[in-house]
N, C-alpha and C positions, 0 to 999 in steps of 0.2 A: 302534561308539561311540568307540573310541580314535582312529580316522581322523577322525571328525567333530570331535573335540576339537582335534586337530592343525590342521585346516583353520581352525577358529575362532580359534585362538590365534596363527596364523602372522603375523608382522609383520616389518618391516624390521630392527628391532634391539631396542628396550627394552620393558619391561613395567612395569605399575604394580601394586603389591600393596596392597590396601585391605581394609577390613572385610568387603566383600561379594564378595571374590574377586579373581581375576587378570584384568585387562583388557588387551587388546592395544593397542599404540599405533595401529596401523592394519593391518587384516587384508587378505587377498587379496580378500575380498568387497567391502570398502570401495574398494579400488583399481579393481576391475572395474566397480563401479557408477559411480565418478567418471569413468572414462575411456570409459564407454559400450561396454565390451567384453561385449556381450550374450551371445555364445556361451560365453565363459569363465565369466561369471556364472551362466548356466544350468547349466553343468557343475559348478560349485562347489555350487550348490543341490541338484542331483541326487545329489551325492556326500555330502550330509548337512550341509553348512555352514549355520550359523544365519544367518538374514537379520536377526536382531535383536541381533547381537553389537555391543557398544559399545566405542568407543575411549576413551582417558583423558579426553577432553573430552565424553564422553557422546554423541558423534556416531555415528549409525547409518549403515549403507550407504544407507538411504533418504534421509537428510540429504545425503549426498555426491552421490547421483544428482540430487537436486532442485537443489542448488547449481550443478551443471553443466548443468542442463536436459536430462538424459539420459532422455527419456520412455520409451523401450523398457525401460530398466533399471528405471525406476520401476514400470512395469506388471509386470515379472517379480517384483520384490520384493513388491509388494502382493499379487499372486496367490499368492505363497509364504507369506503371513502376516505381512509386515512391519507393525509397529505404526505406524499412520498418524499418530498424534498424539504420537509419541515426542519427548521434550524433550532438547535438548543442555544443556551446562553453563550457557549463558546463558538457557535457558528457551525457545529458539526451536524451533518445530515444522518438519517438512518443508514444510508449506504456506508458512510464512514464507520459507523458503529458495527455494522455487519462485517465489514472488512477487518475491523479490529478483533472481532470475536472469531474470525476465520470460518464463518458459516457460509460455505459456497451456495447452499440452497437458498439462504436468505438473500444473498447478493443477486442470485438469478431472479428471484421473485421481484426484487426492487427494480432491477433493470428492465424486466418484462413490463413493469407498470410505469415505466418512463423516468426512473430516477436518473439524474444527471451524473455521468461518469466524471465530469469536470466541473463541480460546483465552484462558484467564485470563492477564492481563498481570502481569509482575513488574517490579521496579525496573530490570531489565537487558533487558527484552524490549519490542519494538515489535510491533504486531499485523500480520497478513498485509496488511491494507489500508494500513498505514503503509509497509510494505516495498514494496508495489506502487507507491505514490505516490513514494517516494524514488527509485525507478528509472525513473519515468515510464512505467510499463506500464499504459496506460489500458484496454487490453482486459482485463487481469487485474482492474483496478479495477471495471470494469462487471460482470464475472462475480461477483466477491466481493459486490458490492452486491446483485445478483440473488439471491444465496444468503444474504442477511441480514446481511452484515458491518455492524458498528456504525459509523455515520458519525462519531460523536463519541467513539470510543475514544480514551482519553487516555494519552499517553506522557509520562513525567516530564521527558524531555529535549526533546521536540519539540512536544508539545501534540497537537492533533487531526491526522487525515490531511490536512485542508485546510491546516493550518500547514506540514506537511511538503511538500506539493505546491508551495506558494508559495516556501518556502525554497529548494527545489531547482529552481525555475523550470519546473515541469511544467504548462504551460498546459492541455494536453489533459486532464490529470487534474483540474485545477481545474474545468474545464467539466463533467466527468462528476460530480464531487462536488456542485457547486452545483445542477446539474439534478436530482440525486437528493435534494436537500433539506438538504445540509450547512449548519450554522449559520455564516453568513458573518462574524459578529462574535464567534465563539468566541475566548476570550482565554487566553493563558498568560503569567502575570506582567503582565497588562494589555496584552500584545502581541497584536495581531490579525493575521490573514492579510494585511490591507492594509498593515500595517507592513512585513511581509516583502517584499511585492510592490514597495513603494516603495524599500526598501533595495536590491533587485535591479535597480532602474531599469527594470522591465518595464511600460511604459505600457499594453500590451495587456491585461496581467493586472490592472492598476489599474482600467482601464475596466470590465472584466468584473466585478470584485468590486463596484465602485460600482453597476453596473446591477442587481446582485443585493441591493443594500441595505447595502453596507459603510459603516460610520460613518467619514467622513473627518475627524471631529473627535476620534476616540478617542485617548486619551493612554496611553502605556505607563508602565512603572515609572520611567522617566527624565523623565516629564511631557512627552514629545515626541509630536507628531502625525505621521502618515505623511509628510506633505509635508516635515517637518523632516529626513527622511532622504534626500531627493532633492537632486540637484545643481541649483542655480539655473539656469534657462534650458533644462533638459532637458525632453524630452517628458513624462516622468512628473510633473515639477514643474509644468509648464504645465497638464497635465490636472487635477491636484489643486487648483491655484490657481483654475482655471476653475470647478470644482465648488463651491469655497468661496465664490466671489464671484457666481456666477450661479445663481439659484434655478431649479430644474427646472420645465419647462413641464408643463401638464396631460397633454400627449401623452407626454412622457417618463415621468411618474409612472404613466401607464396601462401603458406598456410594462414598467416596472419591476414593477408589481403583477402583471401577467400572468406575467412571468418567475418571480416568487416563487411564484406559485400553480401554474403549469402547466409551467414549465421552458422552456428555449430552443427546443427542438424544436417544442413546441406553438405558441410565438410565431411561428416561421417559417411554420407551417401557416396560422395566422390571417392573416398578412401575405399569403400566396399566395392565400388565398380572398377577400381584400379585405373582411374583416368590418367592418361600419360601426363607427366610433369610439364610437358610442353603446353598442354591445354591449361593447366593450372597457372602456369606462368603467364599465359595469354590473359587469363581472367584478372591477374594482378594489375595489368596496365590498362584495364577498361574503366 
């Protein structure tokens, strides 16, 4: 027991003394997990080191392993009883960190061990889906959505995951979210994803959002429309000005309605099968 305590408390230098005991700044278990030193980590665990020892910022070895995408260490820690939904000082779980690092393997392991796809948010925490969108990890986004991640999870600083994907210019994530049914006109301080796409001057993203029903006339807290954030003469400005001055044709409306209802993938299948426009028109009104 004494040896176990020594292993748990070993750190580089300092310690923090609080009401709930003595926490190491960073233990050998943390270091091994972060660096992917699988053999050393296994040796420490077999020697009695706790896999749930926390550092002063409440970071566990599992957090460290996930931040660095060390899947083998993640598996070792989970098999040894690591708390899968442990929170650090900011409220982030290991799943948030795995999504941030973009490690699909780590995300899979955590979810297989019961990690919550929708941990309760705090004023300092983004959801795993937000983190995946921030880093542009579309595979992680797909997996999280499959596991029931909330598309409209709301972060005080960023808004919804779709806002985050647009702010960070993650077009692939935008596509995945829209196909899954994310609300294209969700607003934070009246600012929509289209405002962010316009600010980023991403005409491809602008077109994608409009095809899914983005409101080109939406005004933010400064009473500005998306086009007001573009540079005159740019592709984004030209695109938005075109949509403002040119009414959509029935065919365009049909495609838009099918996208809203069935998603981009289904629309491509319909196009390949050459489904009569009459059928597409019928779908628009269902």
